[in-house]
KOLKE-290477 format. One record per residue (C-alpha): residue number from 1; residue in one letter; x, y, z. Coordinates in steps of 0.5 Angstrom, whole numbers. Example, Ala and Ser with C-alpha at 12.3 -4.5 7.8 and 13.67 -1.06 7.14 Angstrom:
2
nr:rest:u:v:w
1:a:25:-9:16;
2:s:27:-2:14;
END
This chain:
318
nr:rest:u:v:w
1:m:249:109:180;
2:c:247:111:186;
3:s:245:118:183;
4:t:241:114:178;
5:g:238:109:183;
6:s:236:115:187;
7:t:232:118:181;
8:e:228:112:180;
9:d:226:112:187;
10:v:223:119:187;
11:l:220:117:180;
12:q:217:111:183;
13:q:214:115:189;
14:m:211:120:184;
15:s:208:115:180;
16:k:204:112:186;
17:l:202:119:188;
18:w:199:120:182;
19:s:195:114:182;
20:m:193:115:189;
21:l:190:122:187;
22:d:187:119:181;
23:d:183:114:185;
24:l:181:119:190;
25:s:179:124:185;
26:e:175:118:181;
27:n:172:115:188;
28:d:171:121:193;
29:p:171:128:189;
30:a:169:132:195;
31:a:175:129:199;
32:y:180:130:193;
33:r:178:137:193;
34:t:178:138:200;
35:l:185:136:200;
36:i:187:140:194;
37:e:184:146:197;
38:k:188:145:204;
39:q:194:145:200;
40:i:193:151:196;
41:k:191:155:202;
42:e:197:152:206;
43:g:201:155:200;
44:a:198:162:200;
45:e:199:162:208;
46:f:206:161:207;
47:r:207:167:202;
48:a:204:171:208;
49:p:209:177:210;
50:p:213:177:217;
51:e:209:181:222;
52:l:212:185:228;
53:y:210:182:235;
54:t:214:186:239;
55:c:220:190:240;
56:l:225:190:246;
57:c:231:195:247;
58:t:237:193:251;
59:e:244:197:252;
60:i:250:194:249;
61:l:256:194:253;
62:k:261:191:249;
63:p:264:192:244;
64:k:261:199:243;
65:k:256:202:247;
66:g:250:203:244;
67:l:242:201:244;
68:l:240:194:241;
69:y:233:194:238;
70:i:230:187:237;
71:n:224:186:233;
72:i:221:180:235;
73:c:216:177:229;
74:g:212:172:227;
75:w:213:169:220;
76:k:209:162:218;
77:r:215:160:214;
78:v:219:159:220;
79:p:217:152:222;
80:a:213:150:229;
81:p:217:147:234;
82:q:216:140:234;
83:d:219:138:241;
84:p:221:142:247;
85:s:228:138:247;
86:r:230:140:240;
87:p:233:146:238;
88:l:228:152:236;
89:p:228:154:229;
90:v:229:162:228;
91:y:230:166:222;
92:t:234:173:223;
93:g:235:179:218;
94:k:240:183:216;
95:l:243:187:222;
96:e:242:194:221;
97:t:246:200:225;
98:g:245:207:225;
99:t:246:214:229;
100:n:241:219:231;
101:e:241:225:235;
102:d:236:223:241;
103:q:239:215:241;
104:g:246:216:239;
105:w:249:209:236;
106:y:244:203:235;
107:t:243:197:232;
108:v:237:193:230;
109:l:236:186:229;
110:d:230:182:227;
111:v:228:175:230;
112:a:223:171:227;
113:l:219:165:230;
114:n:213:161:228;
115:p:207:165:230;
116:v:204:159:234;
117:l:209:160:239;
118:l:208:167:240;
119:q:201:166:240;
120:e:201:161:245;
121:s:206:165:250;
122:r:202:171:249;
123:e:197:169:255;
124:n:203:167:259;
125:k:207:172:262;
126:a:212:167:264;
127:e:213:164:258;
128:i:213:171:254;
129:n:219:173:258;
130:q:222:166:257;
131:v:221:168:249;
132:y:224:175:250;
133:m:230:172:254;
134:l:231:167:249;
135:a:232:173:244;
136:l:236:177:248;
137:s:241:171:249;
138:f:241:169:242;
139:a:243:176:240;
140:q:248:176:245;
141:k:251:169:243;
142:q:250:170:235;
143:l:253:177:235;
144:g:258:177:240;
145:m:256:182:244;
146:t:256:183:251;
147:l:249:186:253;
148:s:245:189:259;
149:q:241:184:263;
150:q:236:189:263;
151:y:231:190:258;
152:r:224:194:256;
153:v:219:193:251;
154:v:218:199:246;
155:n:213:201:241;
156:s:218:200:235;
157:s:225:201:233;
158:p:228:206:228;
159:n:227:204:221;
160:s:221:199:223;
161:s:217:200:217;
162:p:214:194:214;
163:d:218:195:208;
164:e:224:196:212;
165:l:223:190:216;
166:h:221:185:210;
167:c:227:187:206;
168:r:232:186:212;
169:l:228:179:213;
170:g:229:177:205;
171:f:221:178:204;
172:q:219:180:197;
173:k:212:182:195;
174:l:210:179:189;
175:s:207:184:184;
176:s:200:181:184;
177:a:196:176:189;
178:p:195:169:186;
179:k:188:167:184;
180:q:185:162:187;
181:p:184:156:182;
182:n:177:153:181;
183:t:179:146:183;
184:a:173:143:180;
185:g:174:139:174;
186:q:182:140:174;
187:t:186:134:174;
188:p:191:132:179;
189:a:197:133:175;
190:a:194:141:174;
191:l:193:142:181;
192:l:199:139:184;
193:q:203:143:179;
194:h:200:149:181;
195:i:201:147:188;
196:s:208:146:186;
197:s:209:153:183;
198:l:207:156:190;
199:r:212:153:194;
200:s:218:154:189;
201:e:216:161:188;
202:n:216:162:196;
203:q:223:158:196;
204:e:226:163:191;
205:d:224:169:195;
206:s:227:167:201;
207:a:232:162:201;
208:p:238:166:199;
209:q:237:172:204;
210:i:234:168:210;
211:i:239:165:215;
212:f:237:159:219;
213:r:240:159:226;
214:p:237:154:231;
215:a:238:156:238;
216:e:242:150:240;
217:k:246:153:245;
218:i:241:156:249;
219:k:239:152:255;
220:k:233:152:259;
221:d:237:153:266;
222:l:241:159:262;
223:i:234:162:260;
224:q:231:162:268;
225:v:238:164:271;
226:i:238:170:266;
227:s:230:172:267;
228:a:231:171:275;
229:a:237:176:275;
230:s:233:181:270;
231:v:227:182:275;
232:e:232:186:280;
233:p:233:193:278;
234:q:240:195:277;
235:k:244:201:281;
236:p:246:206:275;
237:e:252:210:275;
238:y:252:217:278;
239:r:256:223:281;
240:l:254:227:287;
241:e:257:234:288;
242:v:256:240:293;
243:k:257:246:289;
244:t:259:253:293;
245:d:258:260:292;
246:a:264:265:291;
247:a:265:265:298;
248:g:266:258:298;
249:v:260:256:302;
250:p:256:250:300;
251:d:250:253:296;
252:s:247:247:293;
253:v:248:239:291;
254:e:248:237:284;
255:l:246:229:283;
256:t:248:227:276;
257:v:245:220:274;
258:e:247:216:267;
259:l:240:212:265;
260:p:242:209:258;
261:m:235:205:258;
262:v:231:211:259;
263:c:228:215:254;
264:s:224:221:257;
265:m:223:224:264;
266:s:216:221:265;
267:e:219:214:266;
268:c:223:217:272;
269:q:220:217:279;
270:l:223:221:284;
271:s:222:222:292;
272:m:226:227:296;
273:s:227:229:303;
274:k:232:234:306;
275:d:236:228:307;
276:d:236:223:301;
277:v:233:222:294;
278:l:230:216:291;
279:l:230:215:284;
280:e:226:209:281;
281:v:225:207:274;
282:e:220:201:274;
283:d:224:194:272;
284:l:230:198:270;
285:y:234:202:276;
286:y:234:204:283;
287:l:238:209:287;
288:l:238:211:294;
289:v:243:217:295;
290:d:244:220:302;
291:f:245:228:301;
292:p:252:230:304;
293:k:248:236:306;
294:t:241:238:309;
295:v:237:241:303;
296:n:231:244:302;
297:e:227:240:298;
298:d:222:245:295;
299:t:228:248:291;
300:a:229:242:287;
301:s:229:241:280;
302:a:231:236:275;
303:i:232:236:268;
304:f:233:230:263;
305:n:238:230:257;
306:k:235:225:252;
307:k:241:225:247;
308:k:246:223:253;
309:r:240:219:257;
310:r:242:223:263;
311:l:238:226:269;
312:t:241:232:273;
313:l:238:234:280;
314:k:239:240:283;
315:v:237:242:290;
316:n:239:248:295;
317:v:243:247:301;
318:l:239:249:308;
END
């Protein structure tokens, strides 16, 4: 009985809608066409693919060390946030892992937000940083990973071509773009059927493959605390050794620094005196080390191993 009543209610509402559209078509054809064209335009926009906005890279500390890449995308299929106090709608793609010679083990996660949210945050550094921290917090909670509080913005992640991104997020390209109908002279029934077909095709494309996960556990105070912590560069792991010659006399000093978030030597800034050395990587690392022996800074040489993400500095003792 309940099911029958519900069906009848829907049919009554549809009948009223048909009647309203018929009246609008007869009494105000221009307004009618504007309404229908707006609905068709929104349907076409809904079919648009996700677009990569930016990519974050951070270190995975547990359960397995590696790098996490988060592709932050704008996608019109993701509902816009209606109220700051309500959960933020987020779509995530299929998790992808891999290894390569330069980076070792890595994980790629695609996170899609409404593009209006990203556009509004683009011009405000504090707001876009909150979006970044939200994405990192979301990844940490949903994937059960322990992540470094440090992150950097990179050009792209591994396997980040548009086709690969679309595939992980569940977007499927259609063989041909739908033709825009000529609204003049069409009945309300025909036009609404066209709009309905646009909506249903989009739902069939995405629903089975896209996971909807509202970020309901992410609180503003948590985002602010993490964001404040991420401003301070961290002290990297290092090893300092004094090398001796065949006679056992101190010959050189060797400093080895682990830099898992660094990709190349160009990101590192080294300042040295005969007594100490300062290593800085903007927003990521800060290390000041006193030499156990006085050194000749003119003999210093530094090498960065991209595969191991390790910096080695050698300098002769005076």
